[in-house]
C-alpha positions as CSV (number, residue, x, y, z in Angstrom):
1,X,131.2,7.5,60.7
2,X,127.8,9.3,61.2
3,X,125.4,7.5,63.6
4,X,122.4,8.5,61.5
5,X,121.8,8.4,57.7
6,X,118.8,8.0,55.4
7,X,118.0,5.1,53.1
8,X,115.7,5.7,50.1
9,X,113.8,2.8,48.5
10,X,112.4,3.1,45.0
11,X,109.6,0.6,44.5
12,X,109.3,0.7,40.7
13,X,107.2,-0.9,38.0
14,X,109.5,-2.9,35.9
15,X,109.5,-1.9,32.2
16,X,110.4,-4.2,29.3
17,X,113.1,-1.7,28.2
18,X,116.5,-1.6,29.9
19,X,116.9,2.0,28.8
20,X,113.5,3.0,30.3
21,X,114.5,1.1,33.5
22,X,117.7,3.1,34.0
23,X,116.0,6.4,33.1
24,X,113.4,5.7,35.8
25,X,116.2,4.7,38.2
26,X,117.9,8.0,37.6
27,X,114.7,10.0,38.1
28,X,114.2,8.3,41.5
29,X,117.9,8.7,42.4
30,X,117.6,12.5,41.8
31,X,114.4,12.7,43.9
32,X,116.0,10.7,46.7
33,X,119.0,13.0,46.7
34,X,116.8,16.1,46.8
35,X,115.0,14.6,49.8
36,X,118.2,14.1,51.7
37,X,118.9,10.4,51.1
38,X,122.4,9.0,51.6
39,X,121.7,5.4,50.4
40,X,119.5,4.6,47.4
41,X,118.0,1.1,46.8
42,X,116.3,-0.6,43.8
43,X,114.5,-3.9,43.7
44,X,115.4,-7.3,42.3
45,X,115.4,-7.5,38.5
46,X,114.4,-3.9,38.2
47,X,115.4,-3.8,34.5
48,X,114.3,-7.3,33.4
49,X,111.0,-9.1,33.4
50,X,110.9,-11.6,36.2
51,X,110.7,-14.6,34.0
52,X,113.3,-17.4,33.8
53,X,113.3,-17.4,30.0
54,X,114.1,-13.7,30.0
55,X,117.2,-13.8,32.3
56,X,119.6,-15.1,29.6
57,X,118.1,-12.7,27.1
58,X,118.8,-9.6,29.3
59,X,122.1,-10.9,30.8
60,X,125.2,-8.8,30.3
61,X,128.8,-9.5,31.4
62,X,130.3,-7.9,34.5
63,X,131.7,-5.0,32.3
64,X,128.4,-4.5,30.6
65,X,126.5,-1.2,30.2
66,X,124.0,-2.0,33.0
67,X,126.8,-2.0,35.5
68,X,128.5,1.1,34.1
69,X,125.2,3.0,34.0
70,X,124.5,2.1,37.6
71,X,127.9,3.3,38.7
72,X,127.3,6.5,36.8
73,X,124.1,7.1,38.8
74,X,125.9,6.6,42.1
75,X,128.6,9.1,41.1
76,X,126.3,11.7,39.6
77,X,124.1,11.9,42.8
78,X,126.8,11.1,45.4
79,X,124.8,8.2,46.8
80,X,125.6,4.7,48.1
81,X,123.6,2.9,45.4
82,X,122.3,-0.6,45.9
83,X,121.4,-1.2,42.3
84,X,118.8,-3.9,42.9
85,X,119.8,-6.9,40.8
86,X,120.0,-7.7,37.1
87,X,121.1,-10.7,35.1
88,X,124.9,-11.1,34.7
89,X,126.6,-13.6,32.4
90,X,130.1,-15.0,32.5
91,X,132.5,-16.3,29.8
92,X,131.4,-19.9,30.4
93,X,127.7,-19.0,29.6
94,X,126.4,-19.1,33.2
95,X,123.8,-16.5,34.1
96,X,123.5,-15.1,37.6
97,X,121.0,-12.9,39.5
98,X,123.6,-10.3,40.6
99,X,123.3,-7.4,43.0
100,X,125.9,-4.6,42.8
101,X,126.5,-1.8,45.3
102,X,128.4,1.4,44.4
103,X,129.9,4.1,46.5
104,X,129.2,7.9,46.2
105,X,132.2,8.2,43.8
106,X,130.9,5.4,41.5
107,X,133.3,2.7,42.7
108,X,132.0,-0.8,43.2
109,X,131.6,-1.6,46.9
110,X,130.1,-5.0,46.5
111,X,128.9,-7.7,44.1
112,X,126.6,-10.5,45.3
113,X,125.4,-13.3,43.1
114,X,122.1,-14.7,44.6
115,X,123.2,-17.9,46.5
116,X,119.8,-19.6,46.9
117,X,117.8,-20.0,43.7
118,X,114.0,-19.6,44.0
119,X,112.7,-23.1,43.1
120,X,109.3,-23.6,44.6
121,X,106.0,-25.3,43.9
122,X,103.3,-24.2,46.4
123,X,100.2,-26.3,46.2
124,X,97.4,-24.0,45.0
125,X,99.8,-21.1,44.7
126,X,103.0,-20.1,42.9
127,X,105.4,-22.4,41.0
128,X,108.8,-21.0,39.8
129,X,112.2,-22.4,39.0
130,X,115.1,-20.0,38.8
131,X,117.5,-22.9,38.3
132,X,116.1,-23.4,34.9
133,X,118.3,-20.6,33.6
134,X,120.3,-19.3,36.6
135,X,123.5,-20.4,38.4
136,X,123.8,-19.8,42.2
137,X,126.6,-17.7,43.7
138,X,128.8,-18.8,46.5
139,X,130.0,-15.7,48.4
140,X,128.9,-14.0,51.7
141,X,128.9,-10.3,50.8
142,X,129.7,-7.8,53.5
143,X,131.3,-4.5,52.8
144,X,132.2,-1.1,54.2
145,X,130.3,2.1,53.4
146,X,130.8,5.7,54.7
147,X,128.1,4.9,57.3
148,X,128.7,1.4,58.6
149,X,129.4,-2.1,57.4
150,X,126.6,-3.6,55.4
151,X,125.6,-6.9,53.8
152,X,123.8,-7.5,50.6
153,X,121.7,-10.5,49.7
154,X,119.0,-11.2,47.2
155,X,115.3,-12.1,47.9
156,X,115.2,-15.9,48.6
157,X,118.6,-15.7,50.4
158,X,116.9,-14.1,53.5
159,X,115.0,-17.4,54.1
160,X,118.3,-19.2,55.0
161,X,119.2,-17.9,58.6
162,X,122.8,-19.1,58.4
163,X,123.6,-16.4,55.8
164,X,122.2,-13.5,57.7
165,X,123.9,-14.7,60.9
166,X,127.3,-15.0,59.1
167,X,126.8,-11.4,57.8
168,X,126.1,-10.2,61.3
169,X,129.1,-12.0,62.7
170,X,131.2,-10.4,60.0
171,X,130.1,-7.0,61.3
172,X,127.2,-6.1,59.1
173,X,124.8,-3.6,60.8
174,X,122.5,-3.1,57.8
175,X,121.3,-5.8,55.4
176,X,120.2,-4.6,51.9
177,X,117.9,-6.9,50.2
178,X,116.4,-6.4,46.7
179,X,113.6,-8.9,46.5
180,X,110.5,-9.8,44.5
181,X,108.1,-11.9,46.6
182,X,104.9,-12.9,44.8
183,X,101.2,-12.9,45.7
184,X,101.6,-16.3,47.4
185,X,104.8,-15.8,49.4
186,X,104.4,-12.1,49.9
187,X,101.4,-12.0,52.2
188,X,102.6,-15.1,54.1
189,X,106.3,-14.4,54.6
190,X,107.6,-11.0,53.4
191,X,107.2,-9.2,56.7
192,X,107.9,-12.3,58.7
193,X,111.2,-13.1,57.0
194,X,112.6,-9.6,57.4
195,X,111.4,-9.0,60.9
196,X,112.7,-12.4,61.9
197,X,116.2,-11.9,60.5
198,X,116.4,-8.3,61.8
199,X,115.5,-9.5,65.3
200,X,117.6,-12.7,65.5
201,X,120.7,-10.9,64.2
202,X,120.0,-7.5,65.6
203,X,120.5,-5.6,62.4
204,X,118.5,-3.3,60.2
205,X,117.0,-5.0,57.2
206,X,116.1,-2.9,54.1
207,X,114.0,-4.9,51.7
208,X,113.1,-3.3,48.4
209,X,110.5,-4.9,46.1
210,X,109.2,-4.0,42.6
211,X,105.8,-2.4,42.5
212,X,102.9,-4.6,41.6
213,X,102.0,-4.8,37.9
214,X,98.9,-6.9,37.3
215,X,99.6,-6.7,33.5
216,X,102.9,-8.5,33.8
217,X,103.5,-12.2,34.0
218,X,104.9,-11.9,37.6
219,X,102.8,-10.1,40.2
220,X,105.1,-8.7,42.9
221,X,103.8,-8.2,46.5
222,X,105.5,-4.8,46.9
223,X,105.4,-3.5,50.5
224,X,109.1,-2.4,50.5
225,X,110.1,-2.0,54.2
226,X,112.8,-1.2,56.7
227,X,113.0,-3.2,60.0
228,X,115.1,-2.2,63.0
229,X,117.2,-4.5,65.2
230,X,114.3,-4.9,67.6
231,X,112.1,-6.4,64.8
232,X,110.0,-3.2,64.5
233,X,108.9,-2.2,61.1
234,X,110.1,1.4,60.8
235,X,108.5,2.1,57.4
236,X,106.5,0.2,54.8
237,X,105.0,1.0,51.4
238,X,101.9,-0.4,49.8
239,X,101.9,-2.2,46.4
240,X,102.2,1.0,44.2
241,X,105.2,2.6,42.6
242,X,106.9,5.3,44.8
243,X,109.8,6.4,46.9
244,X,110.2,5.8,50.7
245,X,112.9,7.4,52.8
246,X,113.8,6.0,56.3
247,X,116.3,7.4,58.8
248,X,118.7,4.8,60.3
249,X,120.0,5.4,63.8
250,X,122.9,3.2,64.6
251,X,122.6,4.0,68.3
252,X,119.4,2.0,68.2
253,X,121.4,-1.0,67.1
254,X,123.9,-0.5,69.9
255,X,121.2,-0.2,72.4
256,X,119.4,-3.3,71.3
257,X,122.6,-5.4,71.3
258,X,123.4,-4.1,74.8
259,X,120.0,-4.9,76.3
260,X,119.7,-8.4,74.8
261,X,123.2,-9.5,73.9
262,X,122.3,-12.4,71.5
263,X,125.5,-12.4,69.5
264,X,127.6,-12.5,72.7
265,X,125.6,-15.2,74.3
266,X,125.8,-17.8,71.6
267,X,127.0,-21.2,72.9
268,X,130.0,-21.6,70.7
269,X,131.3,-24.2,73.0
270,X,128.3,-26.4,71.9
271,X,127.7,-25.3,68.3
272,X,129.5,-23.3,65.6
273,X,128.6,-21.8,62.3
274,X,131.3,-22.3,59.8
275,X,131.9,-20.6,56.5
276,X,132.5,-22.7,53.3
């Protein structure tokens, strides 16, 4: 495996049309490939308005066209493609906030249903209840890529430290996170959450947000970023639509873990973290 590779993040404005969203995704994938990217990331709900009432309207089954179109983009441009997230439905009528990752040949590498639903009511700020229409997932999603083992989680999942720690213990060196923090939680916690989990688990965190659209009902914070295992922000966007490419050096991860061996020094004689 190569010790270095490049991750591209497309911070996109979310259109109302699924077709337009995938056309935009392909344009950015092409640009990412031309600029030497190996991994291409989109944000949470990149092809669906971020409104609870819209999730069931846009939802498709696992074999739906949104998934097949994402796989086709990965294959066409030879990228590991973290296809943000989009609404997925099952035969029982449940709707999930699902993140897929595809390999350079178009095969599915991972599927993660958002485990922690964004149900909040911040006094004087934002109120939102994903559980009104969504069902939570129940899997810890870690997978192999041509570059290293990675994990994928969705937005609110990063606030629960047990999940990121289990991913690190399963061997993940990079966490891919499509997210959509708002104008209340974004300035307060976006950078803090990603730097914290990167530092505590000594992994790279790649967090990709939609661009901010003040004409939509949900105003995303933006500021897509990549954080290294020391907790240093390697790259960060503003709130506008655009593409950011960051080089990942896995030797940096090895060096940090050697200097401060957090994962080896856990007191498992006194405490354990068990999977479901």
